[in-house]
Every structure is written in structure tokens, then in C-alpha cells.
Backbone as JSON, one array per atom type, in Angstrom:
{
  "sequence": "MHAKVTVAEAAQSVANAPERARLELVVPFVEAAAKVISQECGETVGKGQLYRVRSPQTSNDVSVLIAITGDVSGLVNYTMSLDTAIGFASRMMGEPLGEFDAMGQSAVAELANMITGQAGIGLERGGFSSDMSPPILLLGNGSTIATFNLTRLVVPLVVSWGEFGIDLAIKET",
  "N": [[85.8, 90.93, 91.54], [84.77, 91.42, 94.98], [84.16, 93.74, 97.56], [84.27, 92.58, 100.3], [85.25, 92.97, 102.96], [86.17, 95.21, 105.73], [89.06, 97.66, 105.62], [89.85, 97.89, 108.28], [88.94, 95.24, 109.26], [90.45, 93.42, 108.38], [93.18, 94.42, 108.75], [93.34, 93.79, 111.45], [93.0, 90.87, 111.08], [95.52, 90.03, 110.5], [97.25, 90.87, 112.36], [98.34, 89.39, 114.27], [100.03, 87.78, 112.6], [102.39, 85.44, 111.51], [105.91, 85.82, 111.31], [107.34, 85.41, 109.05], [106.57, 85.54, 105.83], [104.86, 83.88, 103.15], [106.44, 82.63, 100.41], [104.78, 82.19, 98.23], [102.67, 83.77, 98.56], [103.62, 86.33, 98.14], [104.86, 86.57, 95.77], [103.21, 86.97, 93.63], [102.58, 89.34, 93.74], [104.42, 91.0, 93.29], [105.28, 90.11, 90.55], [102.83, 91.01, 89.31], [103.05, 93.84, 89.48], [105.06, 94.34, 87.99], [104.21, 93.55, 85.58], [101.97, 95.17, 85.15], [102.55, 97.91, 85.3], [104.66, 97.73, 83.19], [102.76, 97.53, 80.9], [100.9, 99.6, 81.42], [102.48, 101.91, 81.69], [104.94, 101.62, 80.14], [107.05, 100.8, 81.27], [110.21, 99.43, 82.59], [110.55, 97.41, 85.71], [112.53, 97.4, 88.22], [114.08, 95.67, 91.4], [114.55, 96.38, 94.76], [116.0, 95.68, 97.87], [114.44, 93.57, 100.15], [112.88, 94.3, 102.9], [111.51, 94.29, 106.39], [108.75, 96.13, 108.56], [107.27, 97.26, 111.21], [105.19, 98.98, 112.09], [102.44, 101.27, 112.74], [102.21, 103.46, 110.95], [102.29, 105.19, 107.76], [105.09, 105.36, 105.34], [105.83, 106.98, 103.23], [104.82, 109.73, 101.04], [102.76, 109.14, 99.52], [100.47, 106.75, 99.69], [98.42, 103.88, 98.73], [95.96, 102.04, 100.03], [94.6, 98.65, 99.95], [92.31, 96.27, 101.19], [92.54, 92.72, 101.73], [90.54, 89.7, 101.4], [89.46, 86.46, 101.69], [90.97, 83.22, 101.01], [93.39, 84.39, 101.62], [94.09, 86.93, 103.38], [94.36, 90.47, 104.53], [96.51, 93.22, 104.49], [97.16, 95.11, 101.82], [99.57, 97.84, 100.87], [100.66, 100.1, 98.96], [102.91, 102.43, 98.26], [104.89, 105.66, 97.8], [106.76, 108.31, 97.04], [105.79, 111.68, 96.51], [106.46, 112.78, 94.13], [106.88, 110.43, 92.72], [104.42, 109.45, 92.43], [103.23, 111.36, 91.13], [104.89, 111.09, 88.48], [104.08, 108.41, 87.76], [101.25, 109.02, 87.5], [101.16, 110.74, 85.43], [102.29, 109.21, 83.38], [100.74, 107.33, 82.91], [98.08, 108.85, 82.16], [99.09, 109.85, 79.93], [100.4, 112.34, 79.61], [102.25, 115.28, 81.11], [101.95, 115.87, 84.37], [101.68, 118.41, 86.52], [101.0, 118.8, 88.97], [99.51, 116.85, 91.77], [96.79, 116.05, 91.43], [93.22, 115.53, 91.5], [92.67, 114.19, 89.4], [95.06, 112.76, 88.84], [95.38, 111.62, 91.6], [93.35, 109.78, 91.35], [94.4, 107.99, 88.93], [96.52, 106.81, 89.98], [95.71, 105.45, 92.08], [93.91, 103.67, 90.86], [95.79, 102.45, 89.48], [97.47, 100.78, 91.6], [95.05, 99.39, 92.15], [94.67, 97.88, 89.83], [97.06, 96.38, 89.91], [96.56, 94.94, 92.25], [94.5, 93.6, 91.45], [95.67, 91.85, 89.37], [97.42, 90.42, 90.72], [95.63, 89.12, 92.59], [94.7, 87.32, 90.79], [97.19, 85.95, 89.95], [97.35, 84.7, 92.81], [94.9, 83.09, 92.8], [95.8, 81.17, 91.1], [97.8, 79.91, 92.46], [95.88, 78.55, 93.98], [94.89, 80.11, 96.24], [92.07, 81.91, 96.81], [90.87, 85.02, 96.51], [89.4, 88.39, 97.79], [88.99, 91.96, 97.26], [89.05, 95.08, 98.63], [87.7, 98.42, 97.59], [90.3, 100.47, 96.33], [91.85, 102.87, 98.76], [92.96, 105.87, 99.25], [95.88, 107.47, 100.71], [97.31, 110.31, 101.68], [100.05, 111.87, 102.53], [103.04, 111.74, 104.58], [103.24, 109.04, 107.17], [100.56, 109.0, 107.8], [98.19, 107.27, 110.01], [97.59, 103.86, 109.78], [96.23, 102.06, 111.37], [95.35, 100.92, 114.51], [97.08, 99.37, 115.87], [100.35, 97.62, 115.94], [101.6, 96.28, 112.8], [103.48, 93.94, 111.3], [104.74, 94.09, 108.55], [105.94, 93.2, 105.01], [108.31, 94.6, 103.0], [108.37, 95.22, 99.69], [110.61, 96.93, 97.83], [110.47, 98.16, 94.91], [111.79, 99.91, 91.59], [111.42, 102.31, 89.35], [112.02, 104.43, 86.31], [111.6, 106.92, 87.0], [111.58, 107.09, 90.07], [111.06, 105.34, 93.21], [108.88, 103.1, 94.76], [107.07, 101.06, 97.08], [105.83, 97.91, 97.92], [104.12, 97.03, 100.46], [103.3, 94.4, 102.24], [101.03, 93.04, 104.72], [100.06, 90.25, 104.65], [98.27, 87.2, 105.25], [97.62, 83.25, 105.12], [94.69, 82.25, 105.34]],
  "CA": [[85.99, 90.76, 92.88], [83.63, 92.64, 95.44], [84.65, 93.95, 98.85], [83.81, 91.77, 101.84], [85.93, 92.89, 104.1], [86.74, 96.49, 105.96], [90.16, 97.78, 106.39], [90.01, 97.73, 110.23], [88.89, 93.97, 109.85], [91.81, 92.88, 107.46], [94.24, 94.63, 109.51], [93.21, 92.97, 112.56], [93.23, 89.56, 110.95], [96.86, 89.86, 110.37], [97.98, 91.9, 113.34], [99.28, 88.59, 114.97], [100.88, 87.08, 111.64], [103.96, 84.99, 111.69], [107.23, 86.86, 111.04], [107.87, 84.84, 107.73], [105.55, 86.01, 104.66], [105.04, 82.65, 102.43], [107.14, 83.22, 98.96], [103.85, 82.11, 97.27], [101.93, 84.84, 98.69], [104.39, 87.72, 98.1], [105.37, 86.82, 94.42], [102.17, 87.36, 92.76], [102.09, 91.11, 93.9], [105.7, 91.52, 92.45], [104.84, 89.86, 89.35], [101.5, 91.49, 88.93], [103.21, 95.17, 89.5], [106.14, 94.6, 86.69], [103.25, 93.07, 84.29], [100.95, 96.04, 84.93], [103.67, 99.06, 85.4], [104.98, 97.54, 81.72], [101.52, 97.71, 80.09], [100.17, 100.88, 81.35], [103.55, 103.12, 81.66], [105.97, 101.39, 79.48], [108.51, 100.84, 82.09], [110.63, 98.02, 83.02], [110.75, 97.4, 87.28], [113.75, 96.68, 89.06], [113.53, 95.58, 92.65], [115.37, 96.41, 95.59], [116.34, 94.61, 99.17], [113.02, 93.39, 101.09], [112.75, 94.69, 104.49], [110.28, 94.29, 107.41], [108.57, 97.24, 109.22], [106.31, 97.06, 112.11], [104.74, 100.42, 112.61], [100.86, 101.62, 111.84], [102.38, 104.62, 110.21], [103.1, 105.03, 106.41], [106.5, 105.59, 105.31], [105.77, 107.93, 102.19], [103.91, 110.86, 100.89], [101.19, 108.79, 99.05], [99.88, 105.54, 99.87], [96.96, 103.4, 98.27], [95.82, 100.8, 100.76], [93.7, 97.83, 99.76], [92.43, 95.19, 102.04], [92.22, 91.34, 101.18], [90.12, 88.65, 102.15], [89.59, 84.99, 101.19], [92.05, 82.07, 101.49], [94.37, 85.18, 102.15], [93.84, 88.09, 104.11], [95.25, 91.29, 105.25], [96.37, 94.47, 103.86], [98.71, 95.89, 100.7], [99.95, 99.01, 100.86], [101.59, 100.58, 97.88], [103.67, 103.54, 98.98], [105.78, 106.15, 96.96], [106.83, 109.65, 97.06], [104.87, 112.83, 95.79], [107.18, 112.88, 92.62], [106.9, 109.34, 91.86], [103.28, 109.31, 92.15], [103.07, 112.32, 89.54], [105.36, 110.41, 87.2], [102.96, 107.39, 87.42], [99.95, 109.5, 87.01], [101.54, 111.32, 83.94], [102.44, 108.23, 82.21], [99.04, 106.62, 82.71], [97.51, 109.88, 81.44], [99.87, 110.28, 78.56], [100.62, 113.89, 79.69], [102.93, 115.48, 82.34], [101.06, 116.63, 85.5], [102.32, 119.48, 87.41], [100.55, 118.85, 90.57], [98.95, 115.64, 91.99], [95.65, 116.67, 91.6], [92.17, 114.7, 91.7], [92.97, 112.86, 88.07], [96.28, 112.05, 89.14], [95.02, 110.63, 92.61], [92.33, 108.47, 90.58], [95.29, 107.42, 88.28], [97.31, 106.01, 90.88], [94.74, 104.58, 92.85], [93.31, 102.68, 89.6], [97.3, 101.42, 89.24], [97.03, 99.98, 92.62], [93.71, 98.56, 91.8], [95.04, 96.99, 88.47], [98.38, 95.42, 90.38], [96.08, 94.11, 93.28], [93.62, 92.77, 90.69], [96.33, 91.08, 88.86], [97.74, 89.8, 91.83], [94.57, 88.28, 92.87], [94.52, 86.25, 89.59], [98.33, 85.01, 90.41], [96.96, 84.1, 94.11], [94.17, 82.08, 92.79], [96.5, 80.38, 90.38], [98.45, 79.19, 93.29], [95.2, 77.86, 95.0], [94.47, 81.05, 97.19], [91.06, 82.94, 96.34], [90.8, 86.29, 97.27], [88.81, 89.38, 97.22], [89.71, 92.89, 97.56], [88.5, 96.24, 98.67], [88.4, 99.35, 96.59], [91.78, 101.41, 97.02], [91.94, 104.22, 99.63], [94.41, 106.79, 98.97], [96.29, 108.16, 101.99], [98.22, 111.54, 101.37], [100.98, 112.65, 103.82], [103.8, 110.88, 105.34], [103.0, 109.14, 108.78], [99.03, 108.71, 108.01], [98.26, 106.05, 110.52], [96.59, 103.11, 108.87], [95.82, 100.87, 112.08], [95.79, 101.45, 115.85], [98.07, 98.69, 116.46], [101.46, 97.39, 114.81], [101.45, 95.17, 111.9], [104.6, 93.71, 110.67], [104.53, 94.21, 106.81], [107.0, 92.74, 104.57], [108.19, 95.55, 102.01], [109.21, 94.97, 98.51], [110.91, 98.1, 97.26], [110.5, 98.41, 93.15], [112.33, 100.91, 91.29], [110.9, 102.74, 87.97], [113.08, 105.57, 86.22], [111.33, 108.25, 87.74], [111.78, 106.68, 91.56], [110.76, 104.12, 93.98], [107.69, 102.79, 95.45], [107.28, 100.07, 97.78], [104.44, 97.39, 98.24], [103.88, 96.92, 101.83], [102.43, 93.39, 102.55], [100.72, 92.4, 105.59], [98.72, 89.42, 104.38], [98.58, 85.62, 105.34], [96.74, 82.28, 104.8], [93.62, 82.1, 106.53]],
  "C": [[85.19, 92.03, 93.72], [84.44, 92.41, 97.01], [83.68, 93.35, 99.77], [84.48, 91.94, 103.15], [86.35, 94.53, 104.52], [88.21, 96.44, 106.19], [90.7, 97.49, 107.45], [89.95, 95.85, 110.3], [90.06, 93.42, 109.24], [92.97, 93.26, 108.11], [94.04, 94.06, 110.87], [93.25, 91.45, 112.2], [94.5, 88.9, 110.63], [97.97, 90.45, 111.56], [98.46, 90.59, 114.27], [99.82, 87.29, 113.57], [102.13, 86.37, 111.72], [104.77, 85.84, 110.94], [107.71, 86.28, 109.14], [106.58, 84.82, 106.83], [106.07, 84.62, 103.74], [104.98, 83.36, 101.09], [105.9, 83.09, 98.27], [102.82, 83.23, 97.21], [102.37, 86.47, 98.26], [104.59, 87.76, 96.35], [104.37, 87.22, 93.46], [102.05, 88.9, 92.81], [103.21, 91.48, 92.78], [105.64, 91.31, 91.1], [103.83, 90.79, 88.69], [102.01, 93.0, 88.74], [104.33, 95.24, 88.02], [104.96, 94.6, 85.79], [102.57, 94.67, 84.24], [101.84, 97.53, 84.64], [104.21, 98.95, 83.66], [103.69, 98.1, 80.86], [101.08, 99.02, 80.0], [101.29, 102.04, 81.51], [104.47, 103.06, 80.85], [107.12, 101.31, 80.0], [108.7, 99.63, 82.59], [110.84, 98.25, 84.55], [111.87, 96.96, 87.52], [113.21, 96.74, 90.45], [114.63, 95.46, 93.48], [115.39, 95.35, 96.91], [114.94, 94.37, 99.93], [113.69, 93.74, 102.46], [111.33, 94.52, 105.32], [110.12, 95.87, 108.01], [107.49, 96.87, 110.11], [105.97, 98.33, 112.44], [103.38, 100.67, 111.92], [101.15, 102.82, 111.07], [102.89, 104.48, 108.67], [104.22, 105.6, 106.33], [106.53, 106.75, 104.14], [104.85, 108.93, 102.25], [102.59, 110.24, 100.45], [101.44, 107.17, 99.21], [98.66, 105.0, 99.46], [97.22, 102.13, 99.13], [94.44, 99.85, 100.26], [93.73, 96.48, 100.68], [91.98, 93.99, 101.17], [91.56, 90.54, 101.73], [89.48, 87.59, 101.6], [90.42, 84.04, 101.91], [93.36, 83.05, 101.78], [93.82, 86.41, 102.53], [94.64, 88.74, 104.58], [95.2, 92.44, 104.33], [97.52, 94.48, 102.92], [98.44, 97.35, 100.8], [100.97, 99.53, 99.73], [101.91, 101.91, 98.21], [104.71, 104.09, 98.0], [105.77, 107.82, 97.27], [105.96, 110.56, 96.09], [105.32, 112.61, 94.33], [106.86, 111.64, 92.06], [105.53, 109.09, 91.49], [102.73, 110.27, 91.25], [103.66, 111.8, 88.48], [104.53, 109.19, 86.73], [101.77, 107.76, 86.81], [100.09, 110.25, 85.43], [101.63, 110.43, 82.9], [101.32, 107.56, 82.05], [98.54, 107.64, 81.97], [98.02, 110.23, 80.25], [100.32, 111.74, 78.48], [101.31, 114.36, 81.02], [101.88, 116.31, 83.32], [101.92, 117.39, 86.45], [102.19, 119.31, 88.83], [99.67, 117.46, 90.76], [97.7, 116.06, 92.28], [94.51, 115.42, 91.52], [92.37, 113.56, 90.43], [94.18, 111.84, 88.56], [96.22, 111.19, 90.29], [94.41, 109.38, 92.02], [93.29, 107.6, 89.74], [96.1, 106.35, 89.17], [96.6, 105.25, 91.8], [94.29, 103.37, 91.79], [94.91, 101.87, 89.49], [97.28, 100.62, 90.15], [96.09, 98.81, 92.36], [94.24, 97.26, 90.76], [96.06, 95.76, 89.02], [97.59, 94.41, 91.23], [95.41, 92.99, 92.66], [94.55, 91.38, 90.2], [97.0, 89.87, 89.79], [97.02, 88.62, 92.62], [94.56, 86.93, 91.93], [96.04, 85.26, 90.18], [97.71, 83.9, 91.62], [96.11, 82.82, 93.57], [94.7, 80.83, 91.65], [97.15, 79.22, 91.17], [97.36, 78.45, 94.57], [94.67, 78.7, 95.96], [93.33, 81.98, 96.47], [91.01, 84.03, 97.3], [89.6, 87.53, 96.9], [89.33, 90.62, 97.61], [88.92, 94.12, 97.67], [88.55, 97.27, 97.78], [89.58, 100.08, 97.24], [91.22, 102.55, 97.97], [93.26, 105.05, 99.57], [94.45, 107.5, 100.52], [97.35, 109.61, 101.49], [98.83, 111.98, 102.69], [101.87, 111.29, 104.53], [103.25, 110.54, 106.67], [101.44, 109.05, 109.13], [99.41, 107.32, 108.7], [97.15, 105.02, 109.9], [95.98, 101.83, 109.74], [96.16, 101.51, 113.51], [96.4, 100.55, 116.53], [99.31, 98.14, 115.44], [101.04, 96.31, 114.05], [103.12, 95.14, 111.6], [104.27, 93.33, 108.98], [106.08, 93.97, 106.33], [106.85, 93.96, 103.13], [109.05, 95.27, 100.99], [109.25, 96.34, 97.91], [111.08, 97.6, 95.65], [110.99, 100.06, 92.87], [111.8, 101.02, 89.81], [112.09, 104.07, 87.88], [112.89, 106.81, 86.91], [111.13, 108.09, 89.44], [111.44, 105.36, 91.85], [109.66, 103.87, 94.57], [107.94, 101.39, 96.02], [105.79, 99.41, 97.69], [104.62, 96.55, 99.32], [102.68, 95.87, 101.92], [102.05, 92.79, 104.01], [99.72, 91.24, 105.45], [99.31, 87.9, 104.65], [97.72, 84.8, 104.88], [95.83, 82.34, 105.84], [93.16, 80.71, 106.37]]
}
């Protein structure tokens, strides 16, 4: 998959997206997260209650943003607390990390990249081709991801060391 869209272009493409996300566009991301986290971290993923957010700000300490284009376009934002990010990085690297350093940041960005890549395969099976941008790591609660409000469907997922959300602002194009 090659990046053919900027994050700003992807955000603009879903600014007026319908309020209801189609299930066939959401399920591949949840299934991909469960599969990748099981393979990379040896962890079973639980799912929390879905909710919607309409804000340009991130809602957690660590966010990984990936733009998607093709038959499906928009933004995917993987968001988590700093402790949860350190937990993911520690498990992926096979050793405990004391801080969220460059190696830990790279590991979490790669985890998001793998999940999105697997979700892309799932979307393809459903008849939706897609390309994705490289991951962009945002640090700090309240980082602004766009200059306008997007309605994002948030799928909270739970692992033994914390919670993380998959924020989806995607639509069929």
C-alpha cells in the first residue's frame, strides 16, 4: 500500500460524512486489532461500548493517525494513555520500558501500521480497496488533528495493561 493522500485531504473527505458508520467499514479494524495484538503482544482484546466524538482534538496522551483513501477514505486514530503505550511497546520489544522513548514510539506506530494494514486486507475482502499513509505519532492530550470537527466513531478496546481506542472517521467513497 502506498500513501496517495495527505492527512488533511483525508480529514476533508469525511468532514460531512453521514452519522452512521457502516458496520462493514468498522469490523475490519476491530478484527485486525484483535489479531495483531494477539500475535505481537500475546494478549486477548476485550471491547468496550462504542461512542461518537465530534472534536478536532485527540482525547489521550498518545495517538497514532493514519489516513486512508480509495473506495474507503478518511482517518483512523489509535489513541491510548502513556502507560498503555509503554505497555504495548514493552510487549512488542520483549522487555520492559521505563519511558516512552524513540524505540517505544516506533513500536507503537508500527503496531498501528500493522493493524491498519490488516484492516485494509479485511476491507479488500469486503470489496473496498484502500491505501494508507504512513503513521503519524501525536504526543500530548488535546493535540489538534484538523481545523474542523469530524464525527468519529470510537471503538474502545481493553488489554490487561490498559485501554485504547480506535477512532474511525471513514466513509465509502
